[in-house]
N, C-alpha and C positions, 0 to 999 in steps of 0.2 A: 223386203229386195230380192233382187234376181240373185241366183247362183251366181250370175257368171262379175255383177259385181261385185260379190264377197271375194270372189279368187281377186280381181283385181287391186282390190283393198287389202289384201294380203301379200300381194307380191310386191305393193306400193310399199308397205310396210316393211318387208324384207329388202327390199332394195333400200330404202333410209337406214337401215338398221346397218348394213352392209356398210354404206358410204360412213356411217357414225364411226363402226368399228375402225375403218383405214385411215379416220382422221382425228382420232384419242391420241393424245400425246405414248409414249412410249414409255416404259418402268425406266429412270436411268440404271438399276442396277441391271437390266437383260440387256441392254443396251450395251454397257461395259462387260459384258459376261461375252456378249457378239461378240465386240473388239476383239477379247483377249480369244477367242477362239480362232478368230483368223489370225490373228498373228501367229500361232500357235499353226497351226494349218501353213503358215507362208513358210517355216523353216522347213516342209517338206516338197518345196518345188523344186526344181532341177535349178532355175534363176535365180535364186534366192539362196541356197543351198549350196556351199561348197563341196560338202562331202558327198553327197546326191548326185550331185554334177560329176564329181571323179567317177563313182561307181558306176554310173551308166555309163563315162565315156565322153562327157560332153566336154570337157575341160581337160587341158591338156597340159604339161610342165615341162621345161628342158631340166634335164640331170643336173645336179647342184655341182659343181667346180670351183677348186678352191682360185684363188687369183693368188695368192703367195703361199703356195704347198712347203711343210716345213721339212728341211733336211733328212736323209734317211741316217739311221743309227750305227754307230761306228761297226765297222765288222767285227763279229765274235773270234774270240781264240779259240781255236780247234784242238780238241788233246786225241789223241797224243799232240804237241807241238812238233814241227818240222825243223831241222837243222835250221833253217833259214828265219824262223820264225823266234827261235830262241837264242841267234844272234843278233837282231833286233833290240828282244828284250833286255839283253846284259848289255847293250848298246855297243857292238862289237861292228 
């Protein structure tokens, strides 16, 4: 055999081995690990993580407001009370 025929046979064997490798089924554990890694990476994209979107300034929100705000506390008694406050307290 000539040297060129051996080279062609070697290349054919390499090509067949490469396609055989691509067509062999993957280990289920590896595909499970790959899926886990993809889910973990998805947490850190601004399109799927509100924390990162807020940090990058991509997401905005309106400031919260109360629809029915509570009434303020009653005014406190100041010391020393004025004559007017004393009259109110004593019922005059």
